[in-house]
N, C-alpha and C positions, 0 to 999 in steps of 0.2 A: 051862540049855538048854530051849528050848521044844519041846514035843512036840504040835504041833497035829494035830487030826484031818484038817483040810483047809487048804489054802492057796488063797485066791482072789486071783489076780493082776490088778491093774489098772494101766494106763499112764496117767499123768496128762498133762495138756496142758503145753506149754511156755508160760511167761509171755510176754506181748506187751504192749508199750507202745501199740501201734496198734489192737489188737483185743481186745474183752472176751470172754474165754474162761471166765468164771466158771461158766457153766452146764455146761461140759465137766467142770470140776473137781467140781462138785456131783454130776454124773452118775456120776463114779468112785465116790464114796461111796455114793450111792443104789443103784447097780447092784450094788456089792459086797455091801451089806447084803441086797439081794434074793436074790442067789445064795447067800449064807451061810444065810439063812432057809430057802431051798428045800432046802439040804443038811441042815437040822436043827440048825444051830449055835445055841448059846445065848449064846456070847460071841464078840466080834470085837475084834481089835487092829488099829489103823491106824497107819501112820507119818504124817508130815506130807507127804502126797502132793504132788509137784511142787516142793517147796521146795529140793531139792538142785540138781543139775545143770540142772534146768529153770527155775531162778531165780524161782520164784513167791515173792512177799514173804510172810514167815511170818504176819504179822498178818492179811493178806487170806485166806491159806489157812486159818488158824484160824477166822476168821469164817464162811467158806463151809462148812468141814467140820463145825463144831459146829452151825450152823444146819440143815444138811442132815440130820445124824444125829438131831437133836432132832425134826425134822419126820417123819423116816422111822420112828422108833420109836413107833408108835401102839399102842393097846391090843391090836390084832390081831397085833402082831409077836411072833414066838417068841424073838427076841433079847432077853436080859435085861441084858446088860452090854456096853458098848463102851468100850475103853481106847484112848488115844492114847499110843503108845510112841514117844518122841521122841528125836532124836539127841543133843541137848545141853540144858544147863540154860537157855540163852537161849530155845530153842524151847518148853521146858516152861513157862517164865515167861510167855511170850506166850499160849500156849494157856490157861494157868490164869487169866490176866487176862481174856481173852475169855470163858471159861466162867463167870466170876463175874458177868458182866453179866446183868441180867434178860433172859429170852428174849422 
């Protein structure tokens, strides 16, 4: 069981074939990290935001999430660890594959 000091809730965008909402998904990660840092958090755990009922393709979500987190964790950031806690092995494999690509 997790015993987090804080829970920062974000609502991800619904996937759309007609409209690029990638910046909204990136903002979910970026803004959550900012709030967590303001609270003094050192570690953050993210799910695969929007990939469930909102139907965001997992590979796309992984690329957006990992890119955004890498960009947000600058030398000035107080956050030292970000984990992606994923629903199943398939999502884990996709995130691991995307994470292994050079930034």
